[in-house]
C-alpha positions as CSV (number, residue, x, y, z in Angstrom):
1,M,0.0,0.0,0.0
2,G,1.5,3.3,-1.0
3,I,1.5,6.5,1.1
4,Q,-1.5,8.7,0.4
5,E,-0.8,12.4,0.2
6,S,-1.4,14.0,3.6
7,N,-4.4,16.2,4.4
8,L,-2.4,17.8,7.2
9,N,-0.1,20.8,7.4
10,E,1.6,22.3,10.4
11,Q,-1.2,24.6,11.4
12,I,-3.9,21.9,11.1
13,I,-1.8,19.6,13.2
14,K,-1.4,22.3,15.9
15,D,-5.1,23.0,15.9
16,L,-6.1,19.3,16.0
17,L,-3.8,18.5,18.9
18,N,-4.8,21.5,20.9
19,K,-8.5,20.8,20.4
20,N,-8.5,17.1,20.8
21,Y,-5.6,16.5,23.3
22,G,-5.0,19.8,24.9
23,I,-1.4,19.8,23.7
24,K,0.2,23.0,22.5
25,I,2.8,22.2,19.8
26,I,5.9,24.2,19.0
27,E,7.4,22.2,16.2
28,V,6.2,19.8,13.5
29,G,8.5,17.6,11.3
30,K,7.7,15.0,8.6
31,I,9.2,11.5,8.9
32,N,9.4,9.3,5.8
33,R,8.6,5.8,7.1
34,G,6.0,3.1,6.5
35,T,2.7,3.4,4.7
36,A,1.2,6.2,6.8
37,N,2.0,9.9,6.9
38,V,4.2,10.2,10.0
39,F,5.0,13.5,11.8
40,K,7.3,14.1,14.8
41,I,5.7,16.6,17.1
42,K,7.4,18.6,19.8
43,S,5.6,20.4,22.7
44,N,7.3,22.3,25.4
45,D,8.1,19.2,27.5
46,K,7.5,16.2,25.3
47,V,7.9,14.6,21.9
48,Y,5.2,12.7,20.1
49,I,4.6,10.8,16.9
50,L,1.5,11.5,14.9
51,K,0.3,9.0,12.2
52,E,-2.3,9.9,9.6
53,F,-3.5,6.7,7.9
54,S,-4.7,6.3,4.4
55,E,-8.4,6.3,3.7
56,G,-8.5,2.5,3.4
57,R,-7.5,2.1,7.1
58,T,-10.6,1.3,9.1
59,E,-11.6,2.1,12.7
60,E,-11.8,-1.6,13.4
61,S,-8.2,-2.3,12.3
62,V,-6.9,0.6,14.4
63,I,-8.9,-0.5,17.4
64,K,-7.6,-4.1,16.9
65,E,-4.0,-2.9,16.8
66,I,-4.4,-0.7,19.9
67,N,-6.0,-3.5,21.8
68,I,-3.2,-5.9,21.0
69,I,-0.6,-3.3,21.9
70,N,-2.2,-2.6,25.3
71,F,-2.5,-6.4,25.9
72,L,1.2,-6.9,25.2
73,K,2.2,-3.9,27.2
74,E,0.5,-5.4,30.3
75,R,2.6,-8.5,29.7
76,G,6.0,-6.7,29.6
77,I,6.5,-6.4,25.9
78,N,7.9,-3.0,24.8
79,V,5.4,-1.5,22.4
80,P,4.3,2.0,21.5
81,V,2.3,4.1,24.0
82,Y,-0.8,5.6,22.5
83,I,-2.2,8.8,23.8
84,K,-5.9,9.1,24.6
85,S,-7.8,12.2,23.4
86,K,-10.0,14.4,25.6
87,K,-12.9,12.1,24.7
88,N,-11.0,9.1,26.0
89,N,-10.4,7.6,22.5
90,F,-7.1,6.3,21.2
91,Y,-7.6,8.0,17.8
92,I,-9.3,11.0,16.1
93,E,-10.5,11.6,12.6
94,F,-9.9,14.3,10.1
95,E,-11.4,14.5,6.6
96,N,-12.3,10.8,6.7
97,R,-8.9,9.6,7.8
98,I,-7.8,8.2,11.1
99,I,-5.1,9.9,13.1
100,I,-3.3,8.4,16.2
101,L,-0.9,10.1,18.6
102,Q,1.8,8.2,20.5
103,D,4.8,8.8,22.6
104,C,7.9,9.2,20.5
105,I,10.2,6.2,20.9
106,D,13.7,7.3,21.5
107,G,16.0,5.0,19.5
108,Y,17.2,3.9,16.1
109,T,16.2,1.4,13.4
110,M,18.3,-1.0,11.4
111,E,18.3,-1.9,7.7
112,N,17.6,-5.4,6.5
113,N,20.4,-8.0,7.0
114,T,22.6,-5.7,9.2
115,G,22.2,-7.7,12.5
116,N,25.1,-9.3,14.1
117,Y,24.7,-12.6,16.0
118,Q,23.6,-10.8,19.2
119,K,20.9,-8.7,17.4
120,T,19.8,-11.8,15.4
121,I,19.2,-13.9,18.5
122,E,17.6,-11.0,20.3
123,S,15.1,-10.9,17.4
124,A,14.2,-14.5,18.0
125,K,13.8,-13.9,21.7
126,I,11.4,-10.9,21.2
127,L,9.3,-12.9,18.7
128,G,9.1,-15.8,21.1
129,K,7.9,-13.5,23.9
130,I,5.3,-11.9,21.6
131,A,3.9,-15.3,20.5
132,Q,4.0,-16.7,24.0
133,A,2.0,-13.7,25.2
134,L,-0.5,-13.7,22.3
135,K,-1.4,-17.4,23.0
136,D,-3.9,-16.0,25.5
137,Y,-5.3,-13.3,23.2
138,E,-8.8,-13.9,21.8
139,G,-10.2,-12.6,18.6
140,L,-7.4,-13.0,16.1
141,E,-8.4,-15.0,12.9
142,E,-6.3,-16.6,10.2
143,D,-7.8,-14.2,7.6
144,G,-7.3,-16.7,4.8
145,I,-3.5,-16.5,5.0
146,I,-3.0,-20.3,4.5
147,E,-5.1,-20.3,1.3
148,K,-3.5,-17.1,0.1
149,W,0.2,-17.9,0.8
150,F,0.6,-21.6,1.6
151,S,-1.7,-23.5,-0.7
152,K,-1.5,-25.4,-4.0
153,E,-3.8,-22.7,-5.4
154,S,-1.4,-19.9,-4.4
155,L,1.4,-21.7,-6.3
156,E,-0.7,-22.3,-9.3
157,K,-1.8,-18.7,-9.5
158,G,1.8,-17.6,-9.0
159,I,2.9,-19.7,-12.0
160,I,0.2,-18.2,-14.2
161,K,1.3,-14.6,-13.2
162,M,5.0,-15.4,-13.8
163,E,4.4,-17.0,-17.2
164,D,2.3,-14.0,-18.1
165,L,5.2,-11.7,-17.1
166,I,7.6,-13.7,-19.2
167,S,5.4,-13.4,-22.2
168,K,5.2,-9.6,-21.8
169,L,8.9,-9.0,-21.5
170,N,10.1,-6.6,-24.2
171,L,12.7,-8.1,-26.5
172,D,14.8,-5.0,-26.3
173,N,14.8,-4.9,-22.5
174,P,18.5,-5.1,-21.4
175,Y,17.5,-7.1,-18.3
176,R,15.2,-9.5,-20.2
177,E,17.4,-12.6,-19.8
178,T,17.9,-12.0,-16.1
179,F,14.2,-11.4,-15.5
180,E,13.2,-14.4,-17.5
181,K,15.7,-16.7,-15.8
182,D,14.6,-15.5,-12.3
183,L,10.9,-16.0,-13.2
184,Q,11.6,-19.4,-14.8
185,D,13.6,-20.6,-11.8
186,K,10.6,-19.7,-9.5
187,I,8.2,-21.4,-11.9
188,N,10.3,-24.6,-11.8
189,M,10.6,-24.5,-8.0
190,S,6.8,-24.0,-7.7
191,K,6.1,-27.0,-10.0
192,D,8.5,-29.1,-7.9
193,L,6.6,-28.2,-4.7
194,L,3.3,-28.9,-6.4
195,N,4.5,-32.4,-7.4
196,N,6.4,-33.3,-4.3
197,F,4.9,-31.5,-1.2
198,D,1.9,-32.8,0.7
199,F,0.0,-29.7,1.5
200,E,-2.1,-31.5,4.1
201,I,1.0,-31.4,6.3
202,I,0.4,-27.7,6.9
203,K,-2.7,-28.6,9.0
204,N,-0.4,-30.4,11.4
205,M,1.9,-27.4,11.9
206,T,1.6,-25.0,14.8
207,I,-1.0,-22.3,13.8
208,M,-1.1,-19.6,16.4
209,N,-1.4,-15.8,17.0
210,S,1.6,-13.7,16.0
211,H,2.6,-10.3,14.8
212,G,2.0,-11.1,11.2
213,D,4.7,-8.9,9.7
214,Y,7.5,-9.3,12.2
215,S,11.0,-8.3,11.0
216,V,13.9,-6.0,11.8
217,Q,11.9,-3.3,10.1
218,Q,9.4,-3.4,13.1
219,L,12.1,-3.0,15.8
220,I,13.3,0.2,17.3
221,Y,16.5,-0.1,19.4
222,N,17.9,2.3,22.0
223,D,21.2,2.6,23.8
224,N,19.8,1.2,27.0
225,G,19.3,-2.2,25.5
226,E,15.5,-1.9,25.2
227,T,13.9,-2.8,21.9
228,T,10.3,-1.7,21.0
229,V,8.1,-3.6,18.5
230,I,5.7,-1.6,16.3
231,D,3.1,-2.1,13.7
232,F,0.7,-4.9,14.8
233,E,-1.9,-4.1,12.1
234,T,-1.5,-7.5,10.4
235,A,-1.5,-9.6,13.6
236,K,-3.3,-12.9,13.0
237,K,-3.2,-16.6,13.3
238,L,-0.5,-18.2,11.0
239,P,2.0,-21.0,10.8
240,I,4.4,-19.7,13.4
241,I,7.5,-21.3,11.9
242,W,6.9,-19.2,8.8
243,E,7.2,-16.0,10.9
244,V,10.4,-17.4,12.5
245,M,12.0,-18.3,9.1
246,R,11.0,-15.0,7.5
247,S,12.2,-12.8,10.4
248,Y,15.5,-14.6,10.5
249,S,16.0,-14.0,6.8
250,Y,15.5,-10.2,7.3
251,I,17.9,-9.6,10.2
252,D,21.0,-11.8,10.0
253,E,23.9,-10.0,8.2
254,E,24.9,-13.4,6.8
255,A,21.4,-14.0,5.2
256,K,21.8,-11.8,2.1
257,N,20.8,-12.5,-1.5
258,G,18.6,-15.5,-0.6
259,E,21.3,-17.3,1.3
260,L,20.8,-18.7,4.9
261,N,23.4,-19.5,7.5
262,I,22.2,-22.9,8.7
263,D,24.0,-22.7,12.0
264,S,22.6,-19.2,12.8
265,L,19.1,-20.2,11.7
266,A,19.3,-23.3,14.0
267,E,20.2,-21.0,16.9
268,Y,17.5,-18.6,16.0
269,V,14.9,-21.4,16.1
270,K,16.2,-22.8,19.3
271,E,16.0,-19.3,21.0
272,F,12.4,-18.9,19.8
273,A,11.5,-22.4,21.0
274,K,12.4,-21.4,24.6
275,Y,9.1,-19.5,24.6
276,V,6.9,-21.5,22.2
277,Q,6.8,-25.2,21.7
278,L,7.3,-26.3,18.1
279,N,6.3,-29.7,16.8
280,E,8.0,-32.1,14.5
281,Y,6.1,-30.8,11.4
282,D,7.2,-27.3,12.1
283,L,10.9,-28.3,12.3
284,K,10.8,-30.8,9.4
285,Y,8.9,-28.8,6.9
286,A,9.9,-25.2,7.8
287,T,11.9,-24.6,4.6
288,Q,9.2,-26.0,2.3
289,L,6.6,-23.7,4.0
290,Y,8.8,-20.7,3.6
291,L,9.6,-21.5,0.0
292,I,5.9,-22.0,-0.9
293,Q,5.3,-18.4,0.1
294,I,8.3,-16.7,-1.5
295,V,8.3,-18.6,-4.9
296,S,4.6,-17.8,-5.5
297,S,5.5,-14.1,-5.7
298,P,6.8,-12.6,-9.0
299,F,9.3,-10.5,-7.0
300,R,12.9,-11.5,-7.1
301,L,14.2,-13.8,-4.3
């Protein structure tokens, strides 16, 4: 989802926050991050983050995320702190778009595949604690993710898309051969999975509540050793080993260009398993499950 142009300017923000929160703002700055319009707001004694979501973001999804964040906060997970308005709501609306205000998290972010061993294992620990805490959270659904990402049908649809892309490549495109090879490799891997993987196995894997989009991109670090997890919009039930595999592939500095360090991955899984019990199907078929999702996408590996 792309970022929709903001309906806000500095004066509108100052008026909104004064009216709805009783906060007088002295400085407003734009932050280019994520799929919302994000502003850093300074008052006389505090710094806030304001997010203006695109029109497609519903009240239900915002309330869902806030409820999950509050649930996790009560269980010791470092998450954003949302500010209530004068009307005791965690969000306001302006021109049919939802706006939330939260405390600014003092820290820094990391790029993909820049984590050393310590940061990599810390990521597994945080994910384990989140999944452990969310085991007791009611109301999250699968939202069709297994059919969409981990089914025979998803692979078959992916093959059709990639074959169509190959047929549309221009003959004079200087990258044509590279694109065609990448797409054909993924088609071949998809067909191999279709012929050799028993998709009924997925029913025996551990399906449980999780972040849904957990990676190094959702972590904010600080110099005090505290790490905050953000963006729980896509939290849902899913095959938990997929989130483990995916999050590892995003953080480890040795897991670049589609490569995995098997030793580091094993340590990552072991660290996560200190908090959530994995079964034999999770461990035996983790790589196939992860591959099913990534090869069905036309994007490069």
